[in-house]
Structure formats: C-alpha cells, structure tokens
MARFI-6053 format. One record per residue (C-alpha): residue number from 1; residue in three letters; x, y, z. Coordinates in pm, 1 decimal. Each point is the difference from the previous one (the first is absolute). Layout:
BEGIN
<atom num="NUM" residu="Ala" east="X" north="Y" up="Z"/>
...
END
This chain:
BEGIN
<atom num="1" residu="Val" east="-9559.8" north="1564.6" up="-12956.8"/>
<atom num="2" residu="Gly" east="7.6" north="-379.4" up="-23.0"/>
<atom num="3" residu="Ile" east="-146.6" north="-32.9" up="-348.9"/>
<atom num="4" residu="Leu" east="236.9" north="242.6" up="-174.2"/>
<atom num="5" residu="Pro" east="321.2" north="-198.2" up="55.7"/>
<atom num="6" residu="Tyr" east="-179.3" north="-326.4" up="-79.4"/>
<atom num="7" residu="Ala" east="-159.8" north="123.1" up="-321.7"/>
<atom num="8" residu="Gly" east="316.1" north="178.6" up="-110.1"/>
<atom num="9" residu="Leu" east="222.1" north="-300.8" up="58.6"/>
<atom num="10" residu="Lys" east="-246.3" north="-234.9" up="-162.2"/>
<atom num="11" residu="Phe" east="-22.2" north="207.2" up="-319.6"/>
<atom num="12" residu="Tyr" east="373.2" north="68.9" up="-10.5"/>
<atom num="13" residu="Ile" east="92.6" north="-367.0" up="45.1"/>
<atom num="14" residu="Tyr" east="-253.9" north="-114.9" up="-259.8"/>
<atom num="15" residu="Glu" east="112.9" north="249.0" up="-263.2"/>
<atom num="16" residu="Asp" east="367.0" north="-69.6" up="74.1"/>
<atom num="17" residu="Leu" east="-47.3" north="-376.3" up="-31.0"/>
<atom num="18" residu="Lys" east="-194.1" north="41.7" up="-325.1"/>
<atom num="19" residu="Ser" east="273.7" north="219.1" up="-145.7"/>
<atom num="20" residu="Arg" east="252.8" north="-279.7" up="52.9"/>
<atom num="21" residu="Val" east="-201.8" north="-254.1" up="-198.1"/>
<atom num="22" residu="Pro" east="135.3" north="-81.9" up="-348.8"/>
<atom num="23" residu="Glu" east="-213.8" north="141.1" up="-282.8"/>
<atom num="24" residu="Asp" east="-104.2" north="-350.9" up="-113.0"/>
<atom num="25" residu="Tyr" east="-181.7" north="-63.5" up="330.2"/>
<atom num="26" residu="Lys" east="-157.3" north="343.1" up="66.5"/>
<atom num="27" residu="Arg" east="-347.2" north="-119.3" up="-104.7"/>
<atom num="28" residu="Ser" east="5.3" north="-316.3" up="213.8"/>
<atom num="29" residu="Val" east="-284.5" north="-11.5" up="251.9"/>
<atom num="30" residu="Ile" east="195.4" north="-238.4" up="223.2"/>
<atom num="31" residu="Leu" east="291.8" north="240.1" up="7.1"/>
<atom num="32" residu="Lys" east="-226.7" north="295.4" up="87.1"/>
<atom num="33" residu="Leu" east="-161.7" north="-205.6" up="275.1"/>
<atom num="34" residu="Ser" east="345.3" north="-88.0" up="131.8"/>
<atom num="35" residu="Cys" east="116.0" north="363.5" up="-0.6"/>
<atom num="36" residu="Gly" east="-321.4" north="103.9" up="175.3"/>
<atom num="37" residu="Ala" east="32.2" north="-276.2" up="258.1"/>
<atom num="38" residu="Leu" east="358.9" north="97.8" up="78.8"/>
<atom num="39" residu="Ala" east="-97.8" north="368.0" up="19.7"/>
<atom num="40" residu="Gly" east="-275.5" north="-84.8" up="247.8"/>
<atom num="41" residu="Leu" east="229.6" north="-225.9" up="201.0"/>
<atom num="42" residu="Phe" east="282.2" north="253.1" up="32.7"/>
<atom num="43" residu="Gly" east="-227.8" north="300.4" up="43.5"/>
<atom num="44" residu="Gln" east="-194.7" north="-172.3" up="276.7"/>
<atom num="45" residu="Thr" east="312.7" north="-132.1" up="173.5"/>
<atom num="46" residu="Leu" east="175.9" north="335.5" up="5.0"/>
<atom num="47" residu="Thr" east="-298.8" north="199.4" up="126.2"/>
<atom num="48" residu="Tyr" east="-165.3" north="-252.7" up="231.1"/>
<atom num="49" residu="Pro" east="169.9" north="136.0" up="315.5"/>
<atom num="50" residu="Leu" east="-178.7" north="332.5" up="-58.5"/>
<atom num="51" residu="Asp" east="-330.6" north="-186.4" up="0.7"/>
<atom num="52" residu="Val" east="91.9" north="-175.9" up="324.9"/>
<atom num="53" residu="Val" east="73.3" north="334.7" up="166.7"/>
<atom num="54" residu="Arg" east="-329.6" north="142.6" up="-127.1"/>
<atom num="55" residu="Arg" east="-198.1" north="-293.4" up="137.0"/>
<atom num="56" residu="Gln" east="172.7" north="14.4" up="337.4"/>
<atom num="57" residu="Met" east="-72.8" north="372.9" up="21.0"/>
<atom num="58" residu="Gln" east="-367.1" north="-68.5" up="-74.9"/>
<atom num="59" residu="Val" east="-20.6" north="-271.2" up="265.8"/>
<atom num="60" residu="Gln" east="169.0" north="211.3" up="266.4"/>
<atom num="61" residu="Asn" east="-243.1" north="286.8" up="-65.7"/>
<atom num="62" residu="Lys" east="-290.0" north="-231.1" up="90.4"/>
<atom num="63" residu="Gln" east="160.1" north="-83.0" up="337.1"/>
<atom num="64" residu="Pro" east="-20.0" north="229.7" up="303.3"/>
<atom num="65" residu="Gln" east="310.8" north="214.4" up="43.1"/>
<atom num="66" residu="Asn" east="206.0" north="-46.4" up="317.9"/>
<atom num="67" residu="Ala" east="211.2" north="273.3" up="154.5"/>
<atom num="68" residu="Asn" east="283.0" north="-258.2" up="22.2"/>
<atom num="69" residu="Asp" east="-35.8" north="-106.4" up="-361.8"/>
<atom num="70" residu="Ala" east="343.1" north="90.9" up="-140.0"/>
<atom num="71" residu="Phe" east="-36.7" north="-241.6" up="-290.9"/>
<atom num="72" residu="Arg" east="-266.2" north="184.9" up="-199.8"/>
<atom num="73" residu="Ile" east="72.8" north="40.0" up="-368.9"/>
<atom num="74" residu="Arg" east="-21.7" north="363.4" up="-105.1"/>
<atom num="75" residu="Gly" east="154.6" north="-11.7" up="-348.4"/>
<atom num="76" residu="Thr" east="111.8" north="-237.5" up="-271.6"/>
<atom num="77" residu="Phe" east="375.0" north="-1.8" up="60.5"/>
<atom num="78" residu="Gln" east="-41.0" north="2.3" up="377.7"/>
<atom num="79" residu="Gly" east="-243.2" north="-291.4" up="-44.7"/>
<atom num="80" residu="Leu" east="246.7" north="-197.5" up="-209.0"/>
<atom num="81" residu="Phe" east="275.5" north="39.5" up="259.4"/>
<atom num="82" residu="Leu" east="-236.2" north="-71.1" up="290.5"/>
<atom num="83" residu="Ile" east="-131.5" north="-319.8" up="-158.2"/>
<atom num="84" residu="Ile" east="353.7" north="-119.4" up="-75.8"/>
<atom num="85" residu="Arg" east="117.8" north="77.8" up="352.5"/>
<atom num="86" residu="Cys" east="-299.8" north="-144.5" up="187.7"/>
<atom num="87" residu="Gln" east="-123.2" north="-279.8" up="-227.0"/>
<atom num="88" residu="Gly" east="292.9" north="-75.0" up="-230.6"/>
<atom num="89" residu="Trp" east="53.4" north="73.2" up="-368.7"/>
<atom num="90" residu="Arg" east="-189.5" north="-313.4" up="-102.7"/>
<atom num="91" residu="Gln" east="-320.5" north="158.3" up="129.2"/>
<atom num="92" residu="Leu" east="22.2" north="252.9" up="-284.7"/>
<atom num="93" residu="Phe" east="-65.7" north="-287.9" up="-241.4"/>
<atom num="94" residu="Ala" east="-255.4" north="-198.6" up="202.8"/>
<atom num="95" residu="Gly" east="-284.5" north="-102.2" up="-231.8"/>
<atom num="96" residu="Leu" east="184.3" north="87.0" up="-320.0"/>
<atom num="97" residu="Ser" east="-26.6" north="-349.9" up="-146.7"/>
<atom num="98" residu="Leu" east="-380.3" north="16.1" up="16.0"/>
<atom num="99" residu="Asn" east="8.3" north="334.9" up="-179.0"/>
<atom num="100" residu="Tyr" east="201.3" north="-160.1" up="-281.1"/>
<atom num="101" residu="Val" east="-292.8" north="-233.8" up="-70.2"/>
<atom num="102" residu="Lys" east="-222.1" north="302.4" up="-62.8"/>
<atom num="103" residu="Val" east="235.1" north="264.0" up="-140.3"/>
<atom num="104" residu="Val" east="227.5" north="-190.4" up="-239.1"/>
<atom num="105" residu="Pro" east="-274.3" north="-141.4" up="-226.0"/>
<atom num="106" residu="Ser" east="-198.7" north="323.8" up="20.6"/>
<atom num="107" residu="Val" east="290.3" north="218.3" up="-114.1"/>
<atom num="108" residu="Ala" east="103.0" north="-249.4" up="-269.3"/>
<atom num="109" residu="Ile" east="-351.2" north="-10.8" up="-146.8"/>
<atom num="110" residu="Gly" east="-48.2" north="375.6" up="35.3"/>
<atom num="111" residu="Phe" east="318.4" north="94.9" up="-184.6"/>
<atom num="112" residu="Thr" east="-51.1" north="-263.6" up="-268.7"/>
<atom num="113" residu="Thr" east="-357.2" north="116.4" up="-60.7"/>
<atom num="114" residu="Tyr" east="118.4" north="361.3" up="-13.1"/>
<atom num="115" residu="Asp" east="265.8" north="-78.8" up="-260.8"/>
<atom num="116" residu="Met" east="-235.0" north="-214.7" up="-208.3"/>
<atom num="117" residu="Met" east="-268.3" north="270.8" up="-0.2"/>
<atom num="118" residu="Lys" east="258.1" north="258.4" up="-108.3"/>
<atom num="119" residu="Asn" east="94.7" north="-226.3" up="-291.2"/>
<atom num="120" residu="Leu" east="-364.0" north="-71.2" up="-87.0"/>
<atom num="121" residu="Leu" east="-88.2" north="370.8" up="0.8"/>
<atom num="122" residu="Gly" east="314.3" north="92.3" up="-193.1"/>
<atom num="123" residu="Val" east="146.0" north="224.9" up="269.9"/>
<atom num="124" residu="Pro" east="357.1" north="76.6" up="-106.5"/>
<atom num="125" residu="Pro" east="279.5" north="-75.9" up="247.7"/>
<atom num="126" residu="Arg" east="154.7" north="292.8" up="182.6"/>
<atom num="127" residu="Glu" east="305.0" north="142.4" up="-167.8"/>
<atom num="128" residu="Lys" east="325.6" north="-49.8" up="176.2"/>
<atom num="129" residu="Ala" east="163.2" north="318.5" up="122.8"/>
<atom num="130" residu="His" east="282.5" north="110.2" up="-224.6"/>
<atom num="131" residu="Pro" east="309.9" north="160.6" up="152.3"/>
<atom num="132" residu="Leu" east="41.0" north="367.4" up="-75.6"/>
<atom num="133" residu="Thr" east="233.0" north="78.7" up="-283.7"/>
<atom num="134" residu="Gly" east="212.5" north="305.5" up="-55.6"/>
<atom num="135" residu="Asn" east="-224.4" north="109.0" up="-292.6"/>
<atom num="136" residu="Ser" east="-256.6" north="203.7" up="191.4"/>
<atom num="137" residu="Asn" east="-163.5" north="307.3" up="-146.5"/>
<atom num="138" residu="Lys" east="40.4" north="311.5" up="207.2"/>
END
C-alpha cells in the first residue's frame, strides 16, 4: 500500500515537470536530473507519513500486547491520527531529511537513465491523448 502512492506520485510529478520544459531544453541531462530530483523530493515528502505509520505498526507488533494498550495502531488512517494526537504532527516527518540524501539522487539518476536509454534505443514517446471529436463512426 505504501509503494503505490509513492511510485505513482513520483512518475506523475516527473512526467508533468518534463512536459513543462521548453522544447529547446528537453534533451538536457541537467534538466532531466533536476526533474527527477524534484519528483523524488515531492513524492517522498508527500508519502513519508505512510512509511512512518508502517514502521510504527511493525515495531508495536514485536512488543507484547497489554490489555490496557488503547494506543495500538490497527490501520493506516487510524495510525496517522493516533501519531498526530499522541506524538505530534512533526513525528510523521521524523527522519525525512536523511531519506532525502538517499532518495533524491537515486530517483534523479533513475529517471535520467530511463529517458536516455529510451532515446538511445529509439523508443518513440507516448502519444498525447487527443480529445474526442464529434466525427465518430457509428
């Protein structure tokens, strides 16, 4: 559940940023690295709280369960609200800066390599969806 939003956001942000680049700069490696870095940064920032909830659920499952333990995380949304209420919203982003050191360069290099290999292999770009016109055959 955690990887789907992250991967989806990362790809969406990267492709959206690339589509906004002027045609003269579309082949620039620096620009592709920049788009990839920003995609990794935003994707990681927006989905990091889900990772925090997952880790806290894993840790609590290793601890013995008390009958009085009313603060056990049982689901993602319940975990988000419980962490905010008991530990503060800042806890949802604890450790994020260290993840940037790993994720941002990795995503930037990964997307840039992907685009360069597509160009090298001559893979044509995806066609943009065209709006439906009134001239449809029935």
